[in-house]
Structures are given as C-alpha cells and as structure tokens.
N, C-alpha and C positions, 0 to 999 in steps of 0.2 A: 525573520526567516520563515519560509513556508515549510510545513512538515506534512508531506503527503501521508495520509493515514489509510492503511489498507484494512485495518480492523481495530477494535478497542484493545484486545489483549496485546497486540503487537505494538500499540502506541505507548504502553506503560513505560518500558525502559527507555526508549528514545526520548520520549517527552521529558522524563526525569533527568536524563543525561544532559540534554540541551539546556534545560533550566539551570542545572548545576554549572554549566559552562557560561551562564550569563545571558542566555537567549530568552526571549519571550515568544516562542513559536506560535504561528497561526496554523491550526490544524486544517487540512484540506481533504475532504472525503470525495474521491472520484474513482469509482470502481465498477465500470460496466461489465467487468469479467464475472461478477457474482450472479449466479443463477441457482435456482429459480427465484422468482420475485419474493417469495416468503423468506428465503435465505438472505436475499439482499436487505430486506426490511429488518430482519433480525440482527444482522451485522451492523447496519446503520444505527439501529436503536442502541446496540451495545457501545458503539463508538461515541454516540451522543451521551450515553450514561457515563462512560469514563470521563469524557470531556467536561461534563457538568460537575462531577465529583472531584476533578483534579485541577480545575481552573484553566483548562486548555480551551481557548476560543476555537470553535470548529465551524468551518464553512462546508456546505454540502453542495456539490456541483453536478449537474447533469441528470439527476433523478435516475430512475431505473431505465437504462438504455442498453440492454444486452446486445442489440444489433450492432452497436459499435465494436464490441469485442468479437462477435461472430464474423463480421466482415473482415476484421484484421487477422483472425486466426483460422478461419475455415480452410483457407488454401493450404495451410501448414499444420493442420490438426494432428497428423499422424507422427510428427517429430516434436517431442516434448521441448527440447531445447530451443528450437526455431519458434515454436508456438509461444513459449514463455517470453522470449526476446520481443515478439510482436506485442504481447500484452504489456511488458514493461514500457516499451516505446509509447504505446497508446496512453497509458496513465501518467508517465512522467513528462510527456510532451504537454499534456494538459496542465500538470503541476507547474511546469516552466512558464507556460502562458499566463497562468493565474498569478504567479509570483511577479512576473513582468508587469502585468496589468495593475497590480497593487503597489508597484514601486518597491518591492522587496528585493534586496540584492542577492539573495540566495535561497536555495531550496534543498531539501533532502527527503528521504522516505523511510517509513517504518519497515519497509521490505528488507532493509539491511539488518534487521534484528534476527531474522529467521534462518536457522541452519538448513531449512528445506528449500529456500529460494537459490537461484543461480546467482550467487553474490557478484561475481565479476561481471555478469551480464546486466545486473541492476545498475552497477556502477557505470558501465559503458552506456546504457540507455539514458541515465541521468546526465552524463556528460554530453551526449549527443543532443539531447533535448535542450540543454543550456545553449549549445552552439546554434541550434535552429532558432532559438529565441532572439538571436541577433546580438549576443554578447552583453545584454543588459542584466543578465542574471547568471549566477554560477551554481553549479551543483556542488553541494558541500558533502563530501564523502565522509562517512563515519562507519567503522566496523562496530555495530552495536551488538554483535553476536555474543561477546563475553557476558553481557547482561541478560541474555535470553532466559536462562533458568530463573533468575530473580524476577524477571517480568512475568513468567509463567506463575510463579508462586504468588506474586502480588495480584495478578488478575484472578486467580482462584480465591484469594482472601477477599477480594472485592465482589466475588460472585458473578464475574463477567462470563458471558457465553463464549465458550472456546469451540471453534468450529473443527470439523473433522477433515476438511479438504480445502484447497486454496480458494475455491469459489467458482471456478470455471466448470462449465459443462464437461469439458474433456477430462479434467482431473477427477471429476466425480465418477465418470464412466470407468476410468482406469482403476480407481480405488475399488469399485465393485467387481471389476474383472479380476483383479488380483485376489480378492477374497474368494472367488469361485474356483480358482485354479489350485 
C-alpha cells in the first residue's frame, strides 16, 4: 500500500494503524501546496525524520513545485471548500499514479487523520484519483480521526515540528486575517 504523507505528525497514527492491520506501507511525500520553500523544507525534514525513526520507507516526489498548486487553486482561491478539493485532487492523483507505477494495489492518505480537513472531500478525491488511474489501484478509505489525539501526543513526544497551518498560501493568509479581526 502507498501512504500519501502530508506531514510527519499526521503520519504517526495512520502509519501505526496500517502496520497493525498487517500492511507495510510505502510513504509518499508529494505536497506542492506547502509554501514558502522554508516551510516546505521543514515539513519534508520532519516527515523524513519520522520515517527514519519509525521504519517507514518514504519516497519524495516532485521537489518544491508550488506552481502546481497555484495553477490548480488560483482560480478558486476565494472558496475554501473548492480550493481544498482542487488541492486534494492534485495530491491524490499523483499518489494514485505512483501507486500504479509501482504495482501497488491500493493507496490512502494521512489527510484522513486530521479533523481540520474536509474528510468527505478527501475520500471523494481519492476515489476519483483511483478511477482516473484506470482501475489498476484502489483508494483505501480509513477514518483515522479517532487516533488523531494519540498521534498528536506521540508526535510531541518525538519532538516533531507541528505546523500552524495546512501549508498553502491561501490558508496562511486566512489564518493571519482571522488573527487581525
């Protein structure tokens, strides 16, 4: 199974849960939504740190390519729900492609652990990405949210960097605007 990893802290519970189910997931870090480059590097380093400490094999794809996310979200940036859908589609389409290319039969994402993500939209994006991949891979849905608090506690124990926003430019702007009002 391929496990799309949005960040190190969010990988903790899903990785552990999948291993407990008998999987040996391959982590896949593809997150062109993360801006600026310093934040991208910090999150990538944290994901790699978690992976090396937990035994999760982690592949990194794409490098720092924020233009991919901007192209997908700029036209819909004012509508959070539509913007997030476009972001999920971008990342999970790449995860489905990677799972297919590696001959893995299924994929899922650590986005499903966060109570802050649009859970039903993540699921829809994963299922649509699997369909677009030609039926050679399936999206494995898991509601990882019940383990979110445990994952937070473990990530803190491990000293992992915990970011204050989802990663995209638009969410960072919204976060600062809320703080000013």
